Every structure is written in structure tokens, then in C-alpha cells.
C-alpha positions in Angstrom: -1.0 31.5 -11.6 -1.6 27.8 -11.7 -3.7 25.4 -9.8 -4.3 21.7 -10.4 -7.5 19.8 -10.9 -7.9 16.6 -8.8 -9.9 14.0 -10.7 -11.3 10.6 -9.8 -11.3 8.9 -13.2 -13.1 11.5 -15.3 -14.8 13.4 -12.4 -13.2 16.6 -11.2 -13.5 16.5 -7.5 -11.5 19.6 -6.4 -8.5 21.9 -6.8 -5.0 21.7 -5.3 -2.4 24.4 -5.3 0.2 26.4 -3.3 -0.8 29.9 -2.1 1.4 32.9 -1.4 2.1 31.8 2.2 3.7 28.6 0.9 1.0 26.3 2.1 -0.5 23.7 -0.3 -4.3 23.8 -0.1 -7.0 21.5 -1.4 -10.8 22.2 -1.7 -13.7 20.2 -3.2 -15.8 21.8 -6.0 -19.4 22.5 -5.4 -20.3 20.4 -8.4 -18.6 17.4 -6.9 -20.3 17.9 -3.5 -23.8 18.0 -5.2 -23.4 14.9 -7.3 -26.3 12.5 -6.7 -23.9 9.5 -6.7 -20.7 11.0 -5.6 -17.5 8.9 -5.8 -15.4 8.9 -2.6 -12.0 10.4 -2.8 -11.0 9.5 0.8 -12.7 8.5 4.0 -10.8 11.2 5.9 -12.7 13.9 3.8 -16.2 12.5 4.2 -16.9 14.2 7.5 -16.3 17.7 6.1 -16.4 18.3 2.3 -16.6 22.1 2.9 -13.2 22.3 4.6 -10.0 23.7 3.0 -7.4 21.0 3.6 -3.7 21.9 4.0 -0.4 20.3 4.7 2.0 21.1 7.5 4.2 24.1 6.6 4.7 23.7 2.8 3.9 20.0 2.5 1.1 18.4 0.7 -2.1 17.6 2.6 -1.7 14.1 4.0 -3.9 12.3 1.5 -1.9 13.6 -1.4 1.5 13.1 0.4 0.7 9.4 0.4 0.4 9.4 -3.4 4.1 10.3 -4.0 6.9 7.7 -3.7 9.4 7.3 -1.0 13.0 6.0 -0.9 15.0 4.9 -3.9 12.1 5.3 -6.4 11.6 8.9 -5.3 15.3 9.7 -5.8 15.2 8.1 -9.3 12.1 10.0 -10.3 13.4 13.3 -9.0 16.6 12.8 -11.1 14.7 11.6 -14.2 12.3 14.5 -14.0 15.0 17.0 -13.1 13.1 18.2 -10.1 14.4 19.4 -6.7 13.8 17.6 -3.4 11.2 19.2 -1.2 8.6 20.3 -3.7 6.2 17.4 -3.6 3.4 19.4 -5.3 5.6 19.7 -8.4 6.5 16.0 -8.2 2.8 15.0 -7.8 1.9 17.2 -10.8 4.6 15.6 -12.9 3.4 12.1 -12.1 -0.3 13.0 -12.1 -1.4 10.8 -15.0 -0.3 7.5 -13.4 -0.9 7.6 -9.6 -2.1 4.8 -7.3 -5.9 4.2 -7.7 -8.1 6.4 -9.8 -6.7 9.8 -8.8 -5.3 12.0 -11.5 -3.7 15.5 -11.3 -3.7 17.9 -14.2 -3.2 21.7 -14.7 -6.6 23.2 -13.8 -9.1 23.7 -16.6 -11.6 25.5 -14.3 -12.6 29.1 -14.9 -12.9 29.6 -11.1 -10.0 29.5 -8.7 -11.2 27.8 -5.4 -8.0 28.6 -3.6 -8.3 32.4 -3.6 -8.1 34.8 -0.7 -11.3 33.4 0.8 -9.3 30.2 1.5 -6.5 31.8 3.5 -5.2 35.3 4.2 -2.8 36.4 1.5 -4.0 33.4 -0.4 -2.9 34.1 -4.0 -2.0 31.0 -5.8 1.6 30.9 -7.0 3.1 29.3 -10.1 4.2 25.7 -10.0 6.0 24.2 -13.0 5.4 20.8 -14.5 8.3 18.6 -15.5 9.4 17.6 -18.9 6.8 15.6 -20.8 9.5 13.4 -22.4 10.9 12.0 -19.1 11.3 8.2 -19.2 9.6 7.5 -15.8 6.2 9.1 -15.2 4.4 7.1 -12.6 4.1 6.9 -8.8 4.0 3.9 -6.5 3.8 4.0 -2.7 6.5 2.6 -0.5 10.3 2.7 -0.1 11.2 -0.5 -2.0 12.5 0.1 -5.6 9.7 -0.8 -7.9 8.3 0.2 -11.3 5.0 0.3 -13.1 5.0 -1.6 -16.4 2.8 -2.6 -19.2 2.5 -6.2 -20.3 1.6 -6.9 -23.9 1.8 -10.5 -25.2 4.0 -11.4 -22.3 6.4 -8.6 -23.2 7.2 -6.0 -20.5 7.1 -2.4 -21.6 7.6 1.0 -19.9 4.4 3.1 -20.2 4.9 6.1 -22.5 3.2 9.5 -21.9 -0.5 9.1 -21.4 -0.2 5.4 -20.8 -0.6 3.7 -17.4 1.1 0.6 -16.1 -0.9 -2.6 -15.2 1.9 -4.6 -13.5 4.4 -3.8 -10.8 8.0 -5.1 -10.9 10.2 -5.4 -7.8 13.9 -6.4 -7.5 16.1 -8.4 -5.3 18.1 -6.6 -2.6 21.7 -6.7 -1.4 20.3 -6.0 2.1 17.6 -8.6 2.0 19.0 -11.5 -0.2 16.3 -13.7 -1.7 13.6 -11.1 -1.4 12.0 -11.9 -4.8 11.7 -15.6 -4.0 10.5 -14.9 -0.5 7.7 -12.5 -1.5 6.6 -14.8 -4.3 6.5 -17.8 -2.0 4.6 -15.9 0.7 2.0 -14.6 -1.7 1.5 -18.1 -3.2 1.1 -19.4 0.3 -1.6 -16.8 0.9 -3.3 -17.8 -2.4 -3.3 -21.4 -1.5 -4.9 -20.5 1.9 -7.8 -18.9 0.1 -6.9 -15.2 0.2 -7.6 -13.0 -2.8 -4.2 -12.4 -4.3 -3.4 -10.7 -7.6 -1.5 -12.7 -10.2 2.2 -13.0 -9.4 5.2 -14.1 -11.4 9.0 -14.5 -11.2 10.7 -13.5 -14.4 14.4 -13.2 -15.4 15.7 -9.7 -15.2 16.7 -9.9 -18.8 13.0 -9.6 -19.8 12.8 -6.1 -18.5 12.7 -3.1 -20.9 16.2 -2.0 -22.0 15.5 1.6 -20.9 14.8 0.3 -17.4 17.9 -2.0 -17.2 20.1 0.9 -18.3 18.9 2.9 -15.2 18.8 0.4 -12.4 21.1 -2.5 -13.5 19.5 -5.3 -11.4 20.6 -8.9 -11.5 18.9 -12.3 -11.1 15.1 -12.5 -11.2 12.4 -10.0 -10.6 9.0 -10.2 -9.0 5.9 -9.2 -10.9 2.4 -8.6 -9.5 -0.6 -7.5 -11.4 -2.1 -4.2 -10.3 -5.6 -4.6 -8.8 -6.3 -0.9 -9.3 -6.2 -1.3 -13.1 -8.5 -3.2 -15.4 -7.3 -2.4 -18.9 -7.7 1.3 -19.3 -10.1 1.6 -16.3 -8.7 2.9 -13.0 -10.2 1.6 -9.8 -9.9 3.9 -6.9 -8.0 2.9 -3.7 -6.7 4.5 -0.6 -4.4 3.1 2.1 -5.0 3.3 5.8 -2.5 6.1 6.2 -4.8 8.1 3.9 -7.9 7.0 5.8 -6.3 8.1 9.1 -5.2 11.5 7.6 -1.5 10.7 8.4 1.5 11.5 6.4 3.6 8.5 5.1 6.3 9.2 7.7 3.7 8.3 10.4 2.7 5.0 9.0 4.2 3.2 12.0 2.6 5.6 14.5 -0.6 6.7 16.2 -2.9 3.8 15.1 -2.9 0.2 16.5 -4.2 -2.9 14.9 -7.3 -2.7 17.0 -7.8 0.8 15.6 -7.5 -0.6 12.1 -9.9 -3.4 12.9 -12.5 -1.0 14.4 -12.3 1.4 11.4 -12.5 -1.4 8.9 -15.5 -2.8 10.8 -17.2 0.6 10.6 -16.4 1.1 6.9 -16.5 -2.4 5.4 -18.8 -4.2 7.8 -18.4 -7.5 9.6 -17.2 -9.3 6.5 -14.3 -6.9 6.0 -13.6 -7.0 9.7 -13.3 -10.8 9.8 -11.2 -10.8 6.7 -8.9 -8.3 8.5 -8.5 -10.8 11.4 -7.7 -13.7 9.0 -5.0 -11.5 7.4 -3.5 -10.7 10.8 -3.3 -14.5 11.5 -1.5 -15.0 8.2 0.9 -12.2 9.0 1.7 -13.8 12.4 2.2 -17.2 10.7 4.4 -15.8 7.8 6.4 -13.6 10.1 5.5 -10.4 8.2 6.5 -7.8 10.8 6.1 -4.8 8.4 2.3 -4.6 8.1 2.2 -0.8 8.6 -0.7 1.5 7.6 0.3 1.7 3.9 0.2 -2.1 3.6 -3.5 -2.1 4.2 -5.8 -0.5 1.7 -9.4 0.0 0.7 -10.7 -0.5 -2.9 -13.7 1.2 -4.4 -15.0 -1.1 -7.2 -18.1 1.1 -7.7 -16.5 4.3 -6.7 -18.4 4.6 -3.4 -18.6 1.5 -1.3 -15.1 0.3 0.0 -13.9 -3.2 0.4 -10.5 -4.5 1.4 -8.1 -4.7 -1.5 -6.6 -8.0 -2.5 -3.6 -9.0 -0.4 -0.3 -7.4 -1.3 3.2 -6.7 0.0 3.4 -10.0 1.9 7.0 -10.9 2.9 8.3 -13.3 5.6 10.5 -10.6 7.1 11.7 -12.9 9.9 13.8 -14.6 7.2 16.4 -11.9 7.8 17.0 -12.0 11.6 18.8 -9.3 13.5 22.6 -9.8 13.8 22.2 -10.7 17.5 19.5 -13.2 18.5 16.7 -11.1 19.9 14.4 -11.7 22.8 11.6 -10.2 20.7 10.5 -9.6 17.1 8.3 -6.5 16.9 5.4 -5.8 14.7 4.9 -2.6 12.8 1.9 -1.5 15.0 0.9 -2.4 18.6 -1.5 -5.4 18.8 -3.8 -5.5 21.9 -1.1 -4.1 24.2 2.1 -5.6 22.6 4.3 -5.4 19.6 6.3 -8.5 20.5 5.3 -11.4 18.2 6.7 -13.8 20.9 3.7 -12.8 23.1 0.9 -13.4 20.5 -1.5 -16.2 21.3 -5.3 -16.8 21.1 -6.0 -14.6 24.0 -4.2 -11.7 22.2 -6.7 -12.0 19.4 -9.6 -12.2 21.9 -8.4 -8.9 23.5 -8.2 -7.3 20.1 -11.8 -8.4 19.4 -12.9 -6.7 22.7 -11.0 -3.6 21.9 -12.3 -3.4 18.3 -16.0 -4.2 19.0 -15.9 -7.8 17.8 -17.1 -11.1 19.3 -14.1 -12.8 21.1 -15.6 -16.3 20.6 -16.1 -15.8 16.9 -12.6 -14.3 16.5 -11.1 -17.2 18.3 -12.9 -19.6 16.0 -11.6 -17.7 13.0 -8.0 -17.8 14.3 -8.2 -21.6 14.8 -9.7 -22.2 11.4 -7.2 -20.0 9.7 -4.2 -21.7 11.3 -5.5 -25.1 10.2 -5.9 -23.7 6.7 -2.4 -22.2 6.7 -0.8 -25.5 7.8 -2.6 -27.4 5.0 -1.8 -24.7 2.4 1.9 -24.7 3.3 2.1 -28.0 1.3 -0.5 -27.2 -1.3 1.3 -23.9 -2.2 4.6 -25.8 -2.5 6.2 -23.2 -0.2 9.1 -25.5 0.7 10.0 -25.4 -3.1 9.4 -21.7 -3.6 11.0 -20.3 -0.5 14.8 -20.1 -0.2 15.9 -23.0 2.2 17.5 -20.6 4.7 14.2 -18.7 4.9 12.3 -21.9 5.5 14.7 -22.7 8.3 14.2 -19.2 9.8 10.4 -19.6 9.7 10.5 -23.0 11.5 12.7 -21.5 14.2 10.4 -18.5 14.5 7.3 -20.7 14.8 8.8 -22.4 17.8 9.0 -19.1 19.7 5.5 -17.8 19.0 2.8 -19.2 21.4 0.1 -19.0 18.7 2.2 -21.2 16.4 4.5 -23.5 18.4 1.9 -26.2 19.3 -1.0 -27.2 17.0 0.1 -25.2 13.9 3.8 -26.3 14.0 2.7 -30.0 14.6 0.4 -29.9 11.6 3.1 -28.5 9.3 5.6 -31.1 10.6 3.1 -34.0 10.1 2.6 -33.0 6.5 6.3 -33.5 5.9 
């Protein structure tokens, strides 16, 4: 019988395994619970470290379900590792050395099985295999977009080998969303110019990718590279996204929480500084037309293992650059915002309502919104966005700004005055 140790860096925090009923269970160790300076695995666990956590039916518990990839990357990894769809515990175990943040999964080295019959009736732990150690791809990244974790050594891009971890993420252009690489790079550079903390980003020719990778995915054109903020050399820095904080599976990343819920939770966990930064990022997402800011695109980082802060900004794309086939009367956000999802209804009063709903000061929030819009208008030029963004995407943004109450007056006039 086999269980898996769950580690944060080098600290064993608990055991994960599937019992005879088919359920996957997770329990913290007594040693972890008694640590005088205990690193935090996830905010969702903090209220009850004695509980046995389980997934729905035979699924992983929600926190761990958010550690395995979705979409095209998932399909590629299942094929590469010769695994079958539906057994996420086996997939997590196979990728367990290179997961998001500081979490690691390995076959248990403990002498005591925490997932015995005391955890659940008929709770014997059943055997779970681990995939071939020689597989080419052995990493996990969240999200549905095709992406890979790479090492960069003297500007050369390499695939991590067994027991190595990637320190850069590479993303590709898309037939469905043409110009995606240039769009994301331009949007991220706009954020950097506006004063947000943004990881180092680059656009590189696809020919610079490792040959083993090119033989599997055959991309064309350029690729987008972003430095991982959860890696510093060989050191892993723990992170969790808001879907994990909420205890929701990745399939529910667009449901149940609203932006005011996110704001309220971030205020409670990260304090006023984190709360106001969250508001600034919301303003940027309205200005950039990023309609896909779901729960997995917001994350907490644990630099000291215990006290969370917002991660650097990531996954910022001007989604409105790809309008629907028929001109729409609304463009909807991923989550509800103070009673609406329609970006064409967002104005200063919407942010004031969000402040009231999330426990903030409406006057202070309005001041932040105005200052942020001024900064974004100025940084549009400083960041050379007109040069970096595909011309059709720039045109789509200008058209979008004219339809959003928050943007169509002072903000749009400032941008136009610059040019």
C-alpha cells in the first residue's frame, strides 16, 4: 500500500492517498501541527488542521486539484507520462517534484499511515503507481493555455531533467487568438511602466526553444517568456491561488466568489496594503480589457513561509482585442463586480460600491481609482504600448475605452493628448 508525503520545501506537512472506498484523503501530521513556526500550506486549512480533507467522489481535495494542469498541457502530460485520464492522484504524484509554489509530492517515507481506518470506514489505502521517471515532461503549471516550465542557462533555454525545476514559463501564440504573444507582452510591460510589480518578461523566436519541445508541439513565430516568481535559484517560494484559498476546484474558478469577496478576503489576510493593491489591479484590468481575471489569476505568495502577500502581477492579456463575431452590447468579466459583470457599466461609483461591500473606505478607493487611471494614461506612452501591441489590438482597445464609463472621459482624453 502506498501513500504520498506532502512537503513544503523540506518540511513534511501531511499525507495524501486513496483509500478503499476510492476517496482521496489528506491529513496533516502531528509534527507539522506542533511546529513553533509552522509554514502555511493553504489558508483554507488554517481553521482546522485536525480535519481529514477529501475530494468529491474519487477526485483530489480541492487544494491539490488546483496543482494539476488543465487543457492542452494536461493532455500532453498524460500522453507523455502514459497515464490515463481521471486519475489525478497518479498525475500529481508523477509531477510532484516540480509543482507550483513550494509543494512537493513524493512516495511516503513515514512509518505511520495517517490514512488508516480511523480516517474513514473501510479506509485501507490502495496502491497508486508512479509514472516512468524518464518521461520528457515532468512539471505542472496551472491554467488551460499551453505552456511549459523551462530552465534558462546563459540565455539558453533547456527542459528540466529529472530532479530539476524550471525557473521560466514559456507560452505560445494561438490560432484562436492571433497575436497573443505580443498582446500579453505589451500588456505586462504596460503594467510594469505603471508601477506594478511584474516578473521579467521576454519575447523570443520559437527557434530558441529546446529541440525536444519543438518536436512535440511544433509552434511557429515568437514565444512569450516570463520568469517564475515562485523560484529563486533552487529555492521554492510557496504560493496559492484564490481558488485554493476558497477551497474550490479549478472548474469553479468562475463561480461562487465575486470581486468584493476577493477584496474582503485579501484585506483580512494581507491587510490594507494588499487590499489597496488589489483595487489598483482591478483598475488596470478594466483599462486593459482583461476580462479573464478568474480566481486562478489571483494568488498569494509566502516569502517567509507564513505571512502572505499578493504575488507579482501575471497572466495579463487585453482580451477585448478579440471581440465576439457579432458586436455585443456587453463585455463580461470573469466574476461579478459590485452587482454587475458588464464592463460597459463600470464607473467610479461601481468601485465605491465594491469598497462598501468589502469593508473599505469609498472615498479612499475613489482616490486610488483616479490616481491609477492617471498613471495608466501616462504609462501607455512610457511603456511603448503602441509599438508593442499589434495595431488591430490597439484599435480594439481604443474602441473599447469609448464604451466604458470609467474610461471614456478623462482617461481616454489623456491617452489621446499624449499622441
